[in-house]
C-alpha positions in Angstrom: -45.1 28.4 7.0 -43.0 30.3 9.6 -43.4 30.0 13.3 -44.7 33.0 15.2 -43.8 31.5 18.5 -40.9 33.6 20.0 -37.7 31.9 20.9 -36.9 31.9 24.7 -33.5 32.2 26.2 -32.6 29.7 28.9 -29.4 29.1 30.9 -28.1 25.6 30.8 -29.0 25.2 34.5 -32.6 26.4 33.9 -32.9 24.0 30.9 -31.7 21.1 33.1 -34.1 22.0 35.9 -37.0 22.2 33.5 -36.2 18.8 32.0 -36.0 17.3 35.5 -39.3 18.9 36.5 -41.0 17.7 33.3 -39.8 14.1 33.9 -41.2 14.2 37.5 -44.5 15.6 36.3 -44.8 13.0 33.6 -44.0 10.2 36.1 -46.9 11.6 38.3 -49.2 11.6 35.2 -48.6 7.9 34.7 -50.7 7.4 37.7 -48.5 5.3 39.9 -50.6 4.5 43.0 -47.8 5.5 45.4 -47.8 9.0 44.0 -51.5 9.7 45.0 -50.6 10.3 48.6 -47.3 12.1 47.9 -47.3 15.6 49.5 -45.2 16.8 46.5 -47.8 15.6 44.0 -49.3 18.3 41.8 -53.1 18.2 41.2 -53.9 16.8 37.7 -55.2 20.1 36.2 -52.2 22.1 37.4 -49.9 19.3 36.4 -51.2 19.2 32.8 -50.9 23.0 32.5 -47.4 23.0 33.8 -46.4 20.1 31.5 -47.7 22.2 28.5 -45.9 25.3 29.8 -42.6 23.4 30.2 -43.0 21.7 26.8 -43.5 25.2 25.2 -40.5 26.6 26.9 -38.2 23.7 26.0 -39.5 23.5 22.4 -38.7 27.2 21.8 -35.5 27.4 23.9 -32.2 28.8 22.9 -30.0 27.2 25.6 -26.7 28.6 26.9 -26.0 30.9 23.9 -25.3 34.3 25.4 -26.3 37.2 23.2 -23.5 39.5 22.1 -22.0 41.7 24.7 -23.1 44.9 22.9 -25.1 46.7 25.5 -28.4 46.1 23.7 -31.3 44.8 25.7 -32.5 41.4 24.5 -33.4 38.0 26.0 -30.5 36.5 27.9 -29.2 39.8 29.1 -29.0 41.0 32.7 -30.4 44.5 32.6 -30.0 47.3 35.2 -32.6 50.0 34.9 -33.4 53.2 36.7 -37.1 54.1 37.2 -36.8 57.8 36.3 -39.7 59.0 38.5 -38.3 57.5 41.7 -34.6 57.1 41.0 -34.7 53.5 42.1 -32.7 50.9 40.2 -33.4 47.3 39.6 -31.3 44.5 38.0 -33.1 41.5 36.4 -32.7 38.9 33.7 -34.7 39.4 30.6 -35.7 35.7 30.0 -38.3 33.1 30.4 -40.5 33.2 33.5 -41.2 29.9 35.1 -37.7 28.6 34.2 -36.1 29.4 37.6 -32.8 31.2 36.9 -31.5 31.0 40.4 -31.9 34.0 42.7 -32.1 36.7 40.0 -35.5 38.3 39.3 -36.7 37.4 35.8 -38.9 39.6 33.5 -40.4 38.2 30.4 -39.6 39.9 27.1 -43.4 40.1 26.6 -44.0 41.8 30.0 -44.7 45.6 29.7 -41.2 46.4 31.1 -39.5 43.7 29.0 -41.3 44.7 25.8 -40.4 48.3 26.3 -36.7 47.6 26.8 -36.2 45.2 23.8 -33.6 46.8 21.6 -32.7 49.6 24.0 -29.1 50.7 24.3 -27.3 51.8 27.5 -28.4 55.3 28.4 -31.6 55.1 26.4 -34.9 56.0 28.0 -38.1 54.0 27.3 -41.6 54.1 28.8 -44.4 51.6 29.2 -47.9 51.4 30.6 -48.8 49.4 33.7 -52.0 47.5 33.9 -53.4 50.4 35.9 -52.7 52.6 32.8 -49.9 54.6 34.5 -46.9 55.5 32.3 -43.5 54.5 33.8 -40.3 55.9 32.4 -37.1 53.9 32.7 -33.5 54.3 31.6 -31.4 51.4 30.7 -28.2 51.7 32.7 -26.5 48.4 31.7 -27.1 45.3 29.7 -24.7 42.4 30.1 -25.0 38.8 28.9 -26.2 36.4 31.7 -23.0 34.4 31.5 -20.8 37.5 32.0 -23.0 38.9 34.8 -22.1 36.2 37.3 -25.5 34.5 37.0 -24.3 31.4 35.3 
């Protein structure tokens, strides 16, 4: 049986932060009495959901392996796009949301924009639908591995 769970790309720094966050959440789950009044304590329901989310991310993570520098949009790449209707540009990491990759904005490969760009090459135009059903056209201007984009 093959897994249908997609692999997620994480920088080594994001992987380390997630492991530390998971350890802290698990320590809170053990119910140490001194944690109950801790201002940083996460409510039990939120804590369990975050533990599951982090476990899923870590289980499916590809850590620190930059994709090839071939200009093709895929997880682990820093993409620069132009929104064709407005001319505005945006640069972001195509990666795992919730993993905290520093100061760069992160879009998931399963988000409408991320899914539309997967496999796109420099100069290629793609479109996607927003939740409000509007169609947005974007052109991929650049795709560089995270480690080469100065994000690492």
